[in-house]
C-alpha positions as a Python dict, from the first residue, in 0.01 Angstrom:
ca = {
    (1, 'X'): (0, 0, 0),
    (2, 'X'): (42, 177, -371),
    (3, 'X'): (0, -188, -479),
    (4, 'X'): (-316, -208, -271),
    (5, 'X'): (-477, 70, -424),
    (6, 'X'): (-453, -14, -766),
    (7, 'X'): (-607, -376, -694),
    (8, 'X'): (-860, -228, -512),
    (9, 'X'): (-914, 65, -730),
    (10, 'X'): (-887, -226, -1049),
    (11, 'X'): (-1141, -452, -854),
    (12, 'X'): (-1384, -191, -958),
    (13, 'X'): (-1351, -181, -1343),
    (14, 'X'): (-1654, -405, -1414),
    (15, 'X'): (-1891, -192, -1235),
    (16, 'X'): (-1771, 129, -1395),
    (17, 'X'): (-1816, -90, -1732),
    (18, 'X'): (-2134, -99, -1615),
    (19, 'X'): (-2206, 270, -1512),
    (20, 'X'): (-2065, 391, -1882),
    (21, 'X'): (-2356, 150, -2062),
    (22, 'X'): (-2594, 350, -1851),
    (23, 'X'): (-2492, 708, -1928),
    (24, 'X'): (-2490, 629, -2311),
    (25, 'X'): (-2808, 854, -2428),
    (26, 'X'): (-3132, 663, -2558),
    (27, 'X'): (-3402, 752, -2774),
    (28, 'X'): (-3626, 1028, -2696),
    (29, 'X'): (-3907, 794, -2769),
    (30, 'X'): (-3810, 484, -2497),
    (31, 'X'): (-4148, 438, -2289),
    (32, 'X'): (-4014, 348, -1934),
    (33, 'X'): (-4134, 526, -1580),
    (34, 'X'): (-4026, 411, -1252),
    (35, 'X'): (-4447, 313, -1181),
    (36, 'X'): (-4385, 62, -1530),
    (37, 'X'): (-4044, -75, -1250),
    (38, 'X'): (-4264, -114, -960),
    (39, 'X'): (-4485, -350, -1185),
    (40, 'X'): (-4212, -552, -1293),
    (41, 'X'): (-4057, -632, -892),
    (42, 'X'): (-4427, -738, -867),
    (43, 'X'): (-4411, -986, -1136),
    (44, 'X'): (-4048, -1139, -1087),
    (45, 'X'): (-4012, -1116, -768),
    (46, 'X'): (-4405, -1068, -578),
    (47, 'X'): (-4344, -1198, -211),
    (48, 'X'): (-4036, -998, -163),
    (49, 'X'): (-4027, -770, 83),
    (50, 'X'): (-4053, -377, -63),
    (51, 'X'): (-4155, -213, 227),
    (52, 'X'): (-4107, -228, 655),
    (53, 'X'): (-4223, 136, 817),
    (54, 'X'): (-4406, 172, 1174),
    (55, 'X'): (-4442, -225, 1196),
    (56, 'X'): (-4584, -242, 857),
    (57, 'X'): (-4520, -430, 572),
    (58, 'X'): (-4541, -476, 214),
    (59, 'X'): (-4419, -700, -20),
    (60, 'X'): (-4390, -626, -438),
    (61, 'X'): (-4710, -741, -522),
    (62, 'X'): (-4943, -579, -264),
    (63, 'X'): (-4729, -241, -302),
    (64, 'X'): (-4816, -229, -669),
    (65, 'X'): (-5185, -374, -597),
    (66, 'X'): (-5185, -87, -390),
    (67, 'X'): (-5079, 207, -621),
    (68, 'X'): (-5265, 61, -902),
    (69, 'X'): (-5587, 123, -667),
    (70, 'X'): (-5503, 482, -625),
    (71, 'X'): (-5423, 514, -977),
    (72, 'X'): (-5766, 449, -1046),
    (73, 'X'): (-5892, 692, -845),
    (74, 'X'): (-5718, 961, -996),
    (75, 'X'): (-5828, 889, -1315),
    (76, 'X'): (-6135, 894, -1176),
    (77, 'X'): (-6059, 1235, -1042),
    (78, 'X'): (-6010, 1325, -1435),
    (79, 'X'): (-5601, 1327, -1377),
    (80, 'X'): (-5439, 1284, -1716),
    (81, 'X'): (-5084, 1230, -1813),
    (82, 'X'): (-4914, 1565, -1805),
    (83, 'X'): (-5123, 1677, -1529),
    (84, 'X'): (-4945, 1814, -1185),
    (85, 'X'): (-5101, 1712, -836),
    (86, 'X'): (-4927, 1863, -506),
    (87, 'X'): (-4813, 1571, -297),
    (88, 'X'): (-4779, 1714, 111),
    (89, 'X'): (-4681, 1404, 350),
    (90, 'X'): (-4470, 1254, 561),
    (91, 'X'): (-4254, 996, 466),
    (92, 'X'): (-4437, 623, 494),
    (93, 'X'): (-4553, 360, 279),
    (94, 'X'): (-4943, 579, 128),
    (95, 'X'): (-4643, 871, 29),
    (96, 'X'): (-4484, 560, -193),
    (97, 'X'): (-4833, 426, -272),
    (98, 'X'): (-4900, 779, -395),
    (99, 'X'): (-4592, 908, -631),
    (100, 'X'): (-4554, 591, -771),
    (101, 'X'): (-4951, 569, -868),
    (102, 'X'): (-4890, 906, -988),
    (103, 'X'): (-4630, 818, -1215),
    (104, 'X'): (-4837, 495, -1327),
    (105, 'X'): (-5047, 736, -1517),
    (106, 'X'): (-4802, 1048, -1596),
    (107, 'X'): (-4968, 1272, -1368),
    (108, 'X'): (-4652, 1498, -1229),
    (109, 'X'): (-4619, 1420, -812),
    (110, 'X'): (-4508, 1821, -655),
    (111, 'X'): (-4328, 1708, -362),
    (112, 'X'): (-4357, 2007, -133),
    (113, 'X'): (-4115, 2022, 196),
    (114, 'X'): (-4379, 1925, 508),
    (115, 'X'): (-4151, 2243, 703),
    (116, 'X'): (-4324, 2518, 520),
    (117, 'X'): (-4670, 2603, 589),
    (118, 'X'): (-4863, 2983, 493),
    (119, 'X'): (-4714, 3184, 279),
    (120, 'X'): (-4459, 2944, 115),
    (121, 'X'): (-4688, 2613, 97),
    (122, 'X'): (-4912, 2863, -78),
    (123, 'X'): (-4641, 2958, -309),
    (124, 'X'): (-4543, 2586, -386),
    (125, 'X'): (-4898, 2467, -460),
    (126, 'X'): (-4960, 2779, -686),
    (127, 'X'): (-4637, 2797, -911),
    (128, 'X'): (-4667, 2415, -1096),
    (129, 'X'): (-5011, 2481, -1145),
    (130, 'X'): (-5168, 2158, -991),
    (131, 'X'): (-5485, 2012, -1025),
    (132, 'X'): (-5547, 1858, -678),
    (133, 'X'): (-5384, 1889, -376),
    (134, 'X'): (-5328, 1585, -232),
    (135, 'X'): (-5223, 1577, 215),
    (136, 'X'): (-5133, 1354, 455),
    (137, 'X'): (-5413, 1362, 790),
    (138, 'X'): (-5061, 1439, 965),
    (139, 'X'): (-5020, 1794, 738),
    (140, 'X'): (-5438, 1881, 747),
    (141, 'X'): (-5354, 2204, 993),
    (142, 'X'): (-5094, 2322, 703),
    (143, 'X'): (-5328, 2291, 451),
    (144, 'X'): (-5624, 2394, 652),
    (145, 'X'): (-5433, 2687, 672),
    (146, 'X'): (-5405, 2780, 284),
    (147, 'X'): (-5708, 2662, 138),
    (148, 'X'): (-5856, 2999, 139),
    (149, 'X'): (-5575, 3179, -66),
    (150, 'X'): (-5538, 2887, -347),
    (151, 'X'): (-5753, 2860, -674),
    (152, 'X'): (-5899, 2494, -601),
    (153, 'X'): (-6261, 2390, -467),
    (154, 'X'): (-6325, 2131, -199),
    (155, 'X'): (-6363, 1823, -466),
    (156, 'X'): (-5984, 1941, -551),
    (157, 'X'): (-5855, 1782, -180),
    (158, 'X'): (-5705, 1464, -173),
    (159, 'X'): (-5674, 1297, 241),
    (160, 'X'): (-5481, 1032, 320),
    (161, 'X'): (-5493, 862, 638),
    (162, 'X'): (-5265, 847, 894),
    (163, 'X'): (-5282, 706, 1237),
    (164, 'X'): (-5673, 770, 1228),
    (165, 'X'): (-5696, 1002, 1493),
    (166, 'X'): (-5854, 1269, 1278),
    (167, 'X'): (-6144, 1202, 1027),
    (168, 'X'): (-6158, 1327, 662),
    (169, 'X'): (-6297, 1687, 675),
    (170, 'X'): (-6558, 1789, 471),
    (171, 'X'): (-6387, 1935, 181),
    (172, 'X'): (-6175, 1654, 134),
    (173, 'X'): (-6149, 1293, -63),
    (174, 'X'): (-6072, 993, 215),
    (175, 'X'): (-5850, 817, -103),
    (176, 'X'): (-5828, 483, 121),
    (177, 'X'): (-6183, 513, 99),
    (178, 'X'): (-6230, 495, -272),
    (179, 'X'): (-5918, 334, -346),
    (180, 'X'): (-6067, 8, -159),
    (181, 'X'): (-6361, 24, -397),
    (182, 'X'): (-6141, 24, -749),
    (183, 'X'): (-5975, -279, -934),
    (184, 'X'): (-5584, -352, -842),
    (185, 'X'): (-5502, -438, -1229),
    (186, 'X'): (-5236, -203, -1350),
    (187, 'X'): (-5326, 73, -1521),
    (188, 'X'): (-5269, 68, -1969),
    (189, 'X'): (-5135, 450, -1940),
    (190, 'X'): (-4841, 330, -1796),
    (191, 'X'): (-4699, 147, -2114),
    (192, 'X'): (-4737, 473, -2302),
    (193, 'X'): (-4561, 650, -2047),
    (194, 'X'): (-4207, 800, -2180),
    (195, 'X'): (-3861, 832, -2016),
    (196, 'X'): (-3918, 1199, -2135),
    (197, 'X'): (-4249, 1305, -1922),
    (198, 'X'): (-4165, 1482, -1643),
    (199, 'X'): (-4200, 1215, -1308),
    (200, 'X'): (-4184, 1468, -1050),
    (201, 'X'): (-4145, 1875, -910),
    (202, 'X'): (-3869, 1854, -659),
    (203, 'X'): (-3873, 2209, -488),
    (204, 'X'): (-3494, 2395, -425),
    (205, 'X'): (-3449, 2713, -285),
    (206, 'X'): (-3284, 2937, -527),
    (207, 'X'): (-3096, 3226, -510),
    (208, 'X'): (-3423, 3496, -541),
    (209, 'X'): (-3746, 3453, -376),
    (210, 'X'): (-3920, 3185, -300),
    (211, 'X'): (-3880, 2871, -341),
    (212, 'X'): (-3910, 2731, -721),
    (213, 'X'): (-3950, 2333, -867),
    (214, 'X'): (-3703, 2163, -1007),
    (215, 'X'): (-3831, 1979, -1281),
    (216, 'X'): (-3678, 1595, -1289),
    (217, 'X'): (-3747, 1352, -1560),
    (218, 'X'): (-3827, 970, -1568),
    (219, 'X'): (-3508, 958, -1772),
    (220, 'X'): (-3279, 1157, -1514),
    (221, 'X'): (-3465, 984, -1188),
    (222, 'X'): (-3379, 608, -1380),
    (223, 'X'): (-3059, 727, -1475),
    (224, 'X'): (-2941, 877, -1171),
    (225, 'X'): (-3118, 554, -932),
    (226, 'X'): (-2931, 342, -1199),
    (227, 'X'): (-2635, 471, -1134),
    (228, 'X'): (-2671, 456, -775),
    (229, 'X'): (-2778, 67, -765),
    (230, 'X'): (-2499, -62, -1002),
    (231, 'X'): (-2183, 199, -924),
    (232, 'X'): (-2306, 359, -566),
    (233, 'X'): (-2437, 116, -355),
    (234, 'X'): (-2450, -244, -546),
    (235, 'X'): (-2755, -346, -473),
    (236, 'X'): (-2962, -608, -509),
    (237, 'X'): (-3310, -765, -426),
    (238, 'X'): (-3161, -913, -110),
    (239, 'X'): (-3094, -612, 26),
    (240, 'X'): (-3264, -330, 244),
    (241, 'X'): (-3182, 11, 258),
    (242, 'X'): (-3255, 204, 583),
    (243, 'X'): (-3388, 523, 454),
    (244, 'X'): (-3473, 827, 714),
    (245, 'X'): (-3415, 1103, 483),
    (246, 'X'): (-3779, 1342, 395),
    (247, 'X'): (-3861, 1179, 77),
    (248, 'X'): (-3990, 1516, -76),
    (249, 'X'): (-3632, 1606, -180),
    (250, 'X'): (-3425, 1429, -430),
    (251, 'X'): (-3155, 1204, -196),
    (252, 'X'): (-3373, 1057, -42),
    (253, 'X'): (-3629, 1004, -361),
    (254, 'X'): (-3457, 946, -630),
    (255, 'X'): (-3105, 857, -497),
    (256, 'X'): (-3172, 611, -212),
    (257, 'X'): (-3546, 509, -279),
    (258, 'X'): (-3465, 490, -664),
    (259, 'X'): (-3233, 306, -620),
    (260, 'X'): (-3397, -3, -439),
    (261, 'X'): (-3680, 13, -647),
    (262, 'X'): (-3478, -100, -971),
    (263, 'X'): (-3310, -340, -765),
    (264, 'X'): (-3546, -499, -610),
    (265, 'X'): (-3480, -437, -245),
    (266, 'X'): (-3662, -387, 46),
    (267, 'X'): (-3677, -71, 190),
    (268, 'X'): (-3638, 24, 581),
    (269, 'X'): (-3833, 389, 640),
    (270, 'X'): (-3846, 584, 878),
    (271, 'X'): (-4010, 948, 928),
    (272, 'X'): (-3752, 1112, 1056),
    (273, 'X'): (-3396, 1032, 1169),
    (274, 'X'): (-3326, 937, 1575),
    (275, 'X'): (-2901, 866, 1629),
    (276, 'X'): (-3041, 649, 1904),
    (277, 'X'): (-3248, 425, 1747),
    (278, 'X'): (-3054, 362, 1445),
    (279, 'X'): (-2796, 77, 1538),
    (280, 'X'): (-3095, -131, 1712),
    (281, 'X'): (-3323, -35, 1381),
    (282, 'X'): (-3035, -150, 1183),
    (283, 'X'): (-2992, -459, 1330),
    (284, 'X'): (-3341, -543, 1422),
    (285, 'X'): (-3430, -492, 1073),
    (286, 'X'): (-3136, -616, 891),
    (287, 'X'): (-3025, -332, 669),
    (288, 'X'): (-2728, -331, 458),
    (289, 'X'): (-2744, 12, 284),
    (290, 'X'): (-2781, 379, 433),
    (291, 'X'): (-2871, 724, 271),
    (292, 'X'): (-2744, 1020, 407),
    (293, 'X'): (-2668, 1339, 489),
    (294, 'X'): (-2320, 1472, 600),
    (295, 'X'): (-2497, 1591, 939),
    (296, 'X'): (-2664, 1221, 1033),
    (297, 'X'): (-2339, 1111, 1018),
    (298, 'X'): (-2243, 1349, 1230),
    (299, 'X'): (-2509, 1332, 1454),
    (300, 'X'): (-2438, 923, 1461),
    (301, 'X'): (-2096, 1028, 1569),
    (302, 'X'): (-2211, 1195, 1888),
    (303, 'X'): (-2382, 906, 1974),
    (304, 'X'): (-2121, 788, 2294),
    (305, 'X'): (-1911, 514, 2152),
    (306, 'X'): (-1954, 140, 2236),
    (307, 'X'): (-1749, -228, 2170),
    (308, 'X'): (-1927, -331, 1924),
    (309, 'X'): (-2069, -32, 1740),
    (310, 'X'): (-1929, -167, 1376),
    (311, 'X'): (-2107, -543, 1455),
    (312, 'X'): (-2380, -446, 1230),
    (313, 'X'): (-2480, -579, 908),
    (314, 'X'): (-2411, -191, 681),
    (315, 'X'): (-2181, -256, 415),
    (316, 'X'): (-2235, 36, 202),
    (317, 'X'): (-2384, 430, 226),
    (318, 'X'): (-2466, 679, 4),
    (319, 'X'): (-2555, 1020, 57),
    (320, 'X'): (-2343, 1384, 4),
    (321, 'X'): (-2155, 1586, 218),
    (322, 'X'): (-1957, 1386, 448),
    (323, 'X'): (-1717, 1556, 573),
    (324, 'X'): (-1295, 1465, 562),
    (325, 'X'): (-1283, 1582, 950),
    (326, 'X'): (-1527, 1276, 984),
    (327, 'X'): (-1495, 1067, 711),
    (328, 'X'): (-1230, 840, 873),
    (329, 'X'): (-1386, 804, 1149),
    (330, 'X'): (-1739, 736, 1018),
    (331, 'X'): (-1607, 454, 861),
    (332, 'X'): (-1428, 257, 1082),
    (333, 'X'): (-1671, 306, 1398),
    (334, 'X'): (-1967, 169, 1183),
    (335, 'X'): (-1779, -78, 1009),
    (336, 'X'): (-1866, 40, 689),
    (337, 'X'): (-1643, -97, 405),
    (338, 'X'): (-1830, 124, 23),
    (339, 'X'): (-1857, 510, 83),
    (340, 'X'): (-2021, 637, -216),
    (341, 'X'): (-2045, 1025, -158),
    (342, 'X'): (-2182, 1221, -487),
    (343, 'X'): (-2200, 1575, -602),
    (344, 'X'): (-2503, 1643, -782),
    (345, 'X'): (-2874, 1859, -721),
    (346, 'X'): (-3279, 1819, -810),
    (347, 'X'): (-3259, 2040, -1086),
    (348, 'X'): (-2869, 2024, -1228),
    (349, 'X'): (-2700, 1873, -1541),
    (350, 'X'): (-2439, 1760, -1346),
    (351, 'X'): (-2361, 1494, -1084),
    (352, 'X'): (-2019, 1335, -936),
    (353, 'X'): (-2030, 958, -779),
    (354, 'X'): (-1731, 807, -591),
    (355, 'X'): (-1756, 527, -769),
    (356, 'X'): (-1362, 389, -693),
    (357, 'X'): (-1465, 403, -308),
    (358, 'X'): (-1236, 690, -255),
    (359, 'X'): (-1205, 822, 59),
    (360, 'X'): (-1252, 1180, 112),
    (361, 'X'): (-1381, 1260, -238),
    (362, 'X'): (-1765, 1322, -424),
    (363, 'X'): (-1572, 1086, -675),
    (364, 'X'): (-1560, 1208, -1057),
    (365, 'X'): (-1793, 1283, -1347),
    (366, 'X'): (-1831, 1153, -1681),
    (367, 'X'): (-2047, 1506, -1782),
    (368, 'X'): (-1884, 1832, -1947),
    (369, 'X'): (-1789, 2013, -1636),
    (370, 'X'): (-1591, 2337, -1546),
    (371, 'X'): (-1399, 2471, -1292),
    (372, 'X'): (-1358, 2828, -1328),
    (373, 'X'): (-1235, 3144, -1110),
    (374, 'X'): (-1459, 3310, -896),
    (375, 'X'): (-1431, 3659, -667),
    (376, 'X'): (-1608, 3492, -324),
    (377, 'X'): (-1565, 3806, -172),
    (378, 'X'): (-1740, 4021, -513),
    (379, 'X'): (-1960, 3745, -520),
    (380, 'X'): (-1898, 3735, -902),
    (381, 'X'): (-1720, 3522, -1216),
    (382, 'X'): (-1450, 3666, -1328),
    (383, 'X'): (-1411, 3720, -1689),
    (384, 'X'): (-1119, 3834, -1863),
    (385, 'X'): (-1056, 4167, -2142),
    (386, 'X'): (-1244, 3945, -2400),
    (387, 'X'): (-1591, 3855, -2145),
    (388, 'X'): (-1393, 3489, -2130),
    (389, 'X'): (-1428, 3285, -1776),
    (390, 'X'): (-1092, 3159, -1661),
    (391, 'X'): (-1028, 2853, -1565),
    (392, 'X'): (-885, 2751, -1267),
    (393, 'X'): (-514, 2615, -1178),
    (394, 'X'): (-553, 2212, -1035),
    (395, 'X'): (-601, 2235, -663),
    (396, 'X'): (-794, 2513, -702),
    (397, 'X'): (-1137, 2648, -610),
    (398, 'X'): (-1350, 2719, -905),
    (399, 'X'): (-1702, 2765, -907),
    (400, 'X'): (-1820, 2447, -1084),
    (401, 'X'): (-2046, 2486, -1426),
    (402, 'X'): (-2207, 2206, -1604),
    (403, 'X'): (-2215, 2247, -2016),
    (404, 'X'): (-2568, 2218, -2138),
    (405, 'X'): (-2571, 1985, -2442),
    (406, 'X'): (-2839, 1790, -2626),
    (407, 'X'): (-2760, 1474, -2439),
    (408, 'X'): (-2683, 1696, -2090),
    (409, 'X'): (-2963, 1927, -2095),
    (410, 'X'): (-3075, 2136, -1818),
    (411, 'X'): (-3406, 2070, -1771),
    (412, 'X'): (-3486, 2377, -1483),
    (413, 'X'): (-3745, 2494, -1325),
    (414, 'X'): (-4150, 2567, -1392),
    (415, 'X'): (-4023, 2942, -1426),
    (416, 'X'): (-3825, 3031, -1757),
    (417, 'X'): (-3728, 3348, -1580),
    (418, 'X'): (-3563, 3141, -1287),
    (419, 'X'): (-3464, 2874, -1543),
    (420, 'X'): (-3239, 3156, -1733),
    (421, 'X'): (-3103, 3286, -1419),
    (422, 'X'): (-2881, 2932, -1347),
    (423, 'X'): (-2764, 2955, -1718),
    (424, 'X'): (-2426, 3128, -1793),
    (425, 'X'): (-2344, 3196, -2152),
    (426, 'X'): (-2050, 3257, -2363),
    (427, 'X'): (-1825, 3076, -2087),
    (428, 'X'): (-1516, 2940, -2274),
    (429, 'X'): (-1638, 3033, -2585),
    (430, 'X'): (-1908, 3241, -2798),
    (431, 'X'): (-2264, 3124, -2786),
    (432, 'X'): (-2221, 2815, -2537),
    (433, 'X'): (-2421, 2777, -2222),
    (434, 'X'): (-2291, 2644, -1854),
    (435, 'X'): (-2591, 2563, -1576),
    (436, 'X'): (-2399, 2756, -1283),
    (437, 'X'): (-2425, 2479, -983),
    (438, 'X'): (-2334, 2769, -717),
    (439, 'X'): (-2077, 2550, -532),
    (440, 'X'): (-1732, 2573, -531),
    (441, 'X'): (-1480, 2266, -574),
    (442, 'X'): (-1162, 2136, -620),
    (443, 'X'): (-993, 1871, -756),
    (444, 'X'): (-728, 1594, -528),
    (445, 'X'): (-568, 1328, -520),
    (446, 'X'): (-689, 1023, -464),
    (447, 'X'): (-424, 774, -553),
    (448, 'X'): (-456, 530, -825),
    (449, 'X'): (-780, 652, -997),
    (450, 'X'): (-757, 527, -1343),
    (451, 'X'): (-666, 873, -1515),
    (452, 'X'): (-992, 1006, -1369),
    (453, 'X'): (-992, 1326, -1206),
    (454, 'X'): (-1157, 1300, -869),
    (455, 'X'): (-1280, 1586, -655),
    (456, 'X'): (-1383, 1750, -342),
    (457, 'X'): (-1702, 2007, -270),
    (458, 'X'): (-1537, 2349, -79),
    (459, 'X'): (-1815, 2548, -33),
    (460, 'X'): (-2154, 2716, -155),
    (461, 'X'): (-2184, 3075, -252),
    (462, 'X'): (-2352, 3385, -308),
    (463, 'X'): (-2693, 3387, -202),
    (464, 'X'): (-2748, 3031, -96),
    (465, 'X'): (-2611, 2825, 162),
    (466, 'X'): (-2704, 2452, 359),
    (467, 'X'): (-2800, 2471, 676),
    (468, 'X'): (-2944, 2131, 856),
    (469, 'X'): (-2988, 1979, 517),
    (470, 'X'): (-3162, 2206, 374),
    (471, 'X'): (-3072, 2483, 60),
    (472, 'X'): (-3169, 2807, 184),
    (473, 'X'): (-3185, 3161, -14),
    (474, 'X'): (-3082, 3421, 155),
    (475, 'X'): (-3282, 3685, -101),
    (476, 'X'): (-3587, 3491, 38),
    (477, 'X'): (-3474, 3501, 398),
    (478, 'X'): (-3404, 3878, 352),
    (479, 'X'): (-3742, 3966, 172),
    (480, 'X'): (-3902, 3787, 471),
    (481, 'X'): (-3747, 3971, 703),
    (482, 'X'): (-3782, 4302, 575),
    (483, 'X'): (-4155, 4249, 615),
    (484, 'X'): (-4136, 4316, 1009),
    (485, 'X'): (-4211, 4664, 1066),
    (486, 'X'): (-3925, 4745, 1236),
    (487, 'X'): (-3680, 4611, 953),
    (488, 'X'): (-3539, 4862, 645),
    (489, 'X'): (-3305, 4620, 525),
    (490, 'X'): (-3169, 4267, 571),
    (491, 'X'): (-2852, 4113, 455),
    (492, 'X'): (-2858, 3732, 514),
    (493, 'X'): (-2600, 3488, 491),
    (494, 'X'): (-2436, 3219, 563),
    (495, 'X'): (-2175, 3145, 917),
    (496, 'X'): (-1979, 2833, 1028),
    (497, 'X'): (-2043, 2710, 1340),
    (498, 'X'): (-1781, 2481, 1487),
    (499, 'X'): (-1872, 2088, 1518),
    (500, 'X'): (-2206, 2172, 1253),
    (501, 'X'): (-2226, 2095, 883),
    (502, 'X'): (-2276, 2381, 642),
    (503, 'X'): (-2335, 2670, 755),
    (504, 'X'): (-2606, 2862, 959),
    (505, 'X'): (-2804, 3240, 896),
    (506, 'X'): (-2712, 3471, 1021),
    (507, 'X'): (-2918, 3818, 921),
    (508, 'X'): (-2677, 4182, 925),
    (509, 'X'): (-3012, 4401, 1000),
    (510, 'X'): (-3091, 4785, 958),
    (511, 'X'): (-3348, 4972, 1121),
    (512, 'X'): (-3628, 5153, 1010),
    (513, 'X'): (-3567, 5523, 1043),
    (514, 'X'): (-3649, 5649, 1400),
    (515, 'X'): (-3683, 5320, 1554),
    (516, 'X'): (-3376, 5319, 1862),
    (517, 'X'): (-3313, 4913, 1891),
    (518, 'X'): (-3542, 4608, 1767),
    (519, 'X'): (-3782, 4439, 1944),
    (520, 'X'): (-3674, 4129, 2001),
    (521, 'X'): (-4060, 3961, 2100),
    (522, 'X'): (-4247, 4121, 1818),
    (523, 'X'): (-3948, 3975, 1565),
    (524, 'X'): (-3928, 3620, 1745),
    (525, 'X'): (-4257, 3583, 1689),
    (526, 'X'): (-4255, 3709, 1266),
    (527, 'X'): (-3936, 3487, 1259),
    (528, 'X'): (-4130, 3125, 1382),
    (529, 'X'): (-4506, 3222, 1184),
    (530, 'X'): (-4266, 3301, 837),
    (531, 'X'): (-4013, 3077, 820),
    (532, 'X'): (-3937, 2669, 861),
    (533, 'X'): (-3729, 2592, 1123),
    (534, 'X'): (-3425, 2550, 913),
    (535, 'X'): (-3421, 2882, 684),
    (536, 'X'): (-3448, 3091, 1049),
    (537, 'X'): (-3180, 3284, 1074),
    (538, 'X'): (-2951, 3177, 1418),
    (539, 'X'): (-2737, 3485, 1448),
    (540, 'X'): (-2849, 3872, 1435),
    (541, 'X'): (-2614, 4161, 1336),
    (542, 'X'): (-2745, 4487, 1403),
    (543, 'X'): (-2612, 4778, 1159),
    (544, 'X'): (-2645, 5127, 1128),
    (545, 'X'): (-2530, 5140, 732),
    (546, 'X'): (-2493, 4834, 497),
    (547, 'X'): (-2230, 4818, 230),
    (548, 'X'): (-2304, 4762, -108),
    (549, 'X'): (-2154, 4724, -415),
    (550, 'X'): (-2123, 4950, -716),
    (551, 'X'): (-2490, 4840, -853),
    (552, 'X'): (-2586, 4842, -474),
    (553, 'X'): (-2570, 4488, -428),
    (554, 'X'): (-2528, 4432, -65),
    (555, 'X'): (-2210, 4285, 34),
    (556, 'X'): (-2115, 3962, 234),
    (557, 'X'): (-1747, 3852, 215),
    (558, 'X'): (-1677, 4105, 518),
    (559, 'X'): (-1977, 4056, 719),
    (560, 'X'): (-1927, 3613, 687),
    (561, 'X'): (-1563, 3665, 800),
    (562, 'X'): (-1662, 3855, 1066),
    (563, 'X'): (-1916, 3627, 1219),
    (564, 'X'): (-2058, 3646, 1520),
    (565, 'X'): (-1750, 3672, 1699),
    (566, 'X'): (-1798, 4016, 1944),
    (567, 'X'): (-1408, 4059, 1923),
    (568, 'X'): (-1448, 4175, 1594),
    (569, 'X'): (-1829, 4286, 1589),
    (570, 'X'): (-1903, 4642, 1768),
    (571, 'X'): (-2277, 4619, 1646),
    (572, 'X'): (-2535, 4478, 1835),
    (573, 'X'): (-2562, 4082, 1798),
    (574, 'X'): (-2836, 3842, 1889),
    (575, 'X'): (-2870, 3445, 1896),
    (576, 'X'): (-3128, 3162, 1877),
    (577, 'X'): (-3031, 2941, 2121),
    (578, 'X'): (-3097, 2563, 2049),
    (579, 'X'): (-3441, 2504, 2159),
    (580, 'X'): (-3556, 2888, 2161),
    (581, 'X'): (-3803, 3036, 1978),
    (582, 'X'): (-3699, 3383, 2111),
    (583, 'X'): (-3413, 3595, 2027),
    (584, 'X'): (-3167, 3701, 2290),
    (585, 'X'): (-2793, 3896, 2241),
    (586, 'X'): (-2522, 3742, 2262),
    (587, 'X'): (-2321, 3738, 2516),
    (588, 'X'): (-1921, 3659, 2542),
    (589, 'X'): (-1992, 3303, 2778),
    (590, 'X'): (-2241, 3131, 2510),
    (591, 'X'): (-1962, 3250, 2193),
    (592, 'X'): (-1734, 3077, 2400),
    (593, 'X'): (-1960, 2792, 2416),
    (594, 'X'): (-2002, 2788, 2023),
    (595, 'X'): (-1608, 2782, 1928),
    (596, 'X'): (-1552, 2528, 2155),
    (597, 'X'): (-1865, 2330, 1993),
    (598, 'X'): (-2066, 2213, 2342),
    (599, 'X'): (-2372, 2487, 2250),
    (600, 'X'): (-2610, 2244, 2062),
    (601, 'X'): (-2631, 2340, 1786),
}
């Protein structure tokens, strides 16, 4: 077994060397962007399949031409390099056409989560200073609801048709109609775009306030996509990638689609994940690779097993959050040879990749990182008498930091204040600066690994938790809950739910003075209207008092440990059951179903 481990690891060495070359710093004036890569594919493999989606197919030549026509419309709208455009669309080929067209001009695509409505949607459209708001037919109602709150004129809204059930509103321009009248030539602006230019704004839930716009340059996009293509999925133009994660997120757009763009591989695009349709579609469309988050893998294992599940063309998968408890079952059941688990974030300057195909690990990193001691109960970094942070022992969980250097920049957010809050200074020595990931990691023994330390994700800390593939800001949720007239103060945190990945939201609530009981009807309506589905707390705990630190920071340690267990909590507990829109009291019977993993979450 040891000899086999050595041989399989050494077999990965050529790819590892290629990845190391990719990581070498490139000069800042290098001309390159995603749009240029698409044009290259159109010239090199014009008739090869680029996309399959909902019965529609498109090769690289026609895709590049479609993007060029859209780029011509954007230019006619006065958009130029460095401008930003809000983009609100579901997964489909037209989404890809839009983002490539913008990239060809050096215009930043500000990619908004399609779950957002109302105040959060308005916020995301405003903070990037976007000059235009492009939206799909499928998202028209959400945009119409916030128009009056946005500083845009009617001509600043750009409409992309979908199934054709709704006509273009009189306050928007139909992009498809306008594009049909333009040229399919490659725009000359693309030749001037550099890898330092910002390609995308990707919104991420932070530790405070509403979503922040993370800055993603062409450099970081292309670098990450290259590592995935060469060392992770090892894609070529003969592959087809199954892509069902939201394209407004980095995992879907940068890790998945990015690798396919660079390889010239085909993509099968699905708007939303379907566990029951997954294997039939993998077989029908001959997809050889798949982009996952851990929740999807768990859903697939919940589908009743068939004897021929492993009889499919999948050979490699890439993603994050595949937990050790289902890792081996997932690989074995679906006959997957390569799991390229990674760790990273849209805004971060640090990443880990399982390039050696080891089990139950996010792999190793070539970037300068540190694991430091963190007091989970007090929710704070541990520093010694000299004010320095303390590295953890091997195998001990620690807060992951990425050192900020000229070659490992933290590109941050559009807000300078939000950017600074994610930086820890004077960590190991005076004057150093590190990006705070907000995640606990530890080193793990994976056998022979060419001397490269391998890591495993442990948990998120503090004011952010992950649920249904989304990072949720506890402070953001708390601020919205506090707007209900009966709520004096809310303390939001993540709790474990058996049989699921990540942590579900739970809110401890203190009612306003004189309010004896929470009106569950009005509170439920408020939550449904103001929060996207993934951010809605599943559990409520109504407390008369809340514990705080000496600086009045709400304590969450004991609350997390006690969770929603009626045996440990004397306060009133409520639950939002699967598919429900109204909270109701949590009884012992339903709690037992949650613990058994049969509650339906």
